[in-house]
Each structure stands twice: as structure tokens, then as C-alpha cells.
N, C-alpha and C positions, 0 to 999 in steps of 0.2 A: 395628867401623868406627872409624876414627881420629878424632881431635879435630877436625881441619879439613876432614874429608869431610861432604858433604851426603848425606843419606839419599836414595835415588831415589824419587820419588812412586810411590805403589801404581799398579799397571796399570790403565788404564781400558778395557780390551778385553774384550769378552763374546763367548762361545761359546754358541749355542743349538742343542741336539740335540732333535729332536723327531719325533714320529709322532702318528697321529690321536688317541691316548689320553693322550699325554703330552709335556710340553715342560721339559726341564731347562736351567736357565741357569747358566753358568760363568764365572768371572772367571779370565783368564790372569794368573798371579802376575808373569811376566816375559815379553817378547815371544818367547823362546826356550824358555821353561818349562812346567810343568805347568798343569793347570787345577783350580780349586776350585768345587766347586757351591756357588752362593748361592740357588737357588731351583728349586721343583720345581711346575709347574703341571699339574695332573691334569683331564682330560676325562671324567668319569664317563658322559656321554652316549654316548660312543664304546663303552665296555664294555656299558652297557645295550643299545645297538642290536645289537651282535653276539650278546649272550646272548639277547635275545628272538628274534632271527632263528633260532637253532639249538634253543631249547628250547619256545617257544610253537608250538602248532599253531592255525591260524587258523579250521578248520573248513569249515563248508558252509553256503551260504545258500539257502533254498528259494524257488522261484518258484511262488506259488500259481496265477497265471494259466495257466502251462504244465503244471503238475504235476511239474515238474523241479526242478532247482537249479543251482548252480555253486559251485566252490570259492573261498573268499576269498583275495584276493591281498594280500601286504605291499606298501608303497609302496617300489619299488626305488631311489628317490632319497633315502631316509633316511639311510643311511650317508654318502653324498656330502654332504648338507646338514649333518650333525653335523661332517664333517671342515671344511666351509667355515666355519661358525661358530667352530670352535676355532681356526682359522688367523687369522680376523679378530680374534678376542680376543687371540691372542698378537701380531698386528701392533699392536693398540692398547697392549699392554703395553709393546713396544719403543719406540713412538712417545712414550709417556708418560715413560719412563725416559730417553730422549733429551733431552725437554725439561727434565727435572730435572738433566741434566748427568751422568748415571750412567755414561756410556760414551763414548768417542771413536771407537769402531770396533767393529763387530759382525760375526761370522761365523755363518752358518746352515748346520747340517747336518741334513737333514730328509728324510724320505721324499718322493719326486717329487711326488706330489700335493698334499701340504701345503705344500712349499717354494714353489710358484707362488702358491698363496692368500696365504702370509705376505707375500711379495714385492709382490704386487698391493695388499695392504693398508696397506703402509707409505707415510707421506706423503713428499714430495720430500726434506725435509732429513734424515730417518731413512734413506732409500734411498741418500743420499750417504754416509752412514757405513757402509754394507755394504761390507765389505772383501772378502768371499768368500762363495760358496755351493756347498755339496755336496748333489748329489741322492742321498742314501744314508740309510737308517734304521738308525742306531747308537744310538738314544736309550736302549735297554736295556743298552748296553755300559758298561765302566767308563770313567773319565776319561781314562786313557792311551790306550786304543783309540780313543776320539773324538778325542784330540789328534793321533793318528797320520794322521787323515783331513785334516788342515789344513797349511798351509805351515810349513815349518822355523822361520821367523821370522814372527811375527804382526805 
């Protein structure tokens, strides 16, 4: 940088890549540059819900009055509720960050089911800073792959 040049302010653009189990928050170094991960939010409930569904057998309940019984059933709404709770948590995180002035613009790249929950959970002021949304699950991919899903200039 030359003596008379003023350094460009750091980018205040965030990119969030999320699925039901994880949300990664990135900062864009420049409007046309790469991404740097600044936070990783985990949702252990999503992993636990999936694991218990695959490994735990629910068993059988006896019915003494009729001499028979029935198989126990798992609550089918459990994974959906876990996704909703995590989406609302992520929306609160973004709203709080906006209130603290941590970003001027945010992009969401999330699995479709989660994307709607997060958008619905944002307050009006934060929603106005939502510059783009992509309904695609790339949260486990590298920063370069996530960046390719976004406009050339953020």
C-alpha cells in the first residue's frame, strides 16, 4: 500500500452455509473474493435424532385387557421439530449479529427445509439485509465450493 492510499475497510458480508446439523458462518474478504470461516454452530440434537432412529428398537407394549399388544412407534415429527429449533436458533444468531453491526449483508445457502425456517425467523431489519438465498445443502463442502454457489460479486 502506498503512503497516501487508505486501506479498504474489512468486508462486512456474511455467508451462512447450513443443514439441520450444522451452520457455518463465513466472512467474504472482498466482494469478489473468497470466504473465511468465522464460526461453526453445531446442532447435536439432529445427530442424536438420526442415530436413535437407526439404532434403538422401540419394542412392544402388552395389552392385558385383550391379551395382545402393539409395537411402539417413534414420534415422526421429532426430526422436523429438531430442524425447526435449529433454524430458529440460527435466525436469532443472525438477528443478534445484525444488532451488533457485525454485517451489512448476508447470504444464506442452506438445505431447502432449513432455509425457509431461518428466513421466517429473521426480524424485519435482518431480513432486509438478506442479499440472497440458495436452497442447496453445501454445508459440508469447502469454502471455495460454497463461494461458487453465490453471485460473482457479493
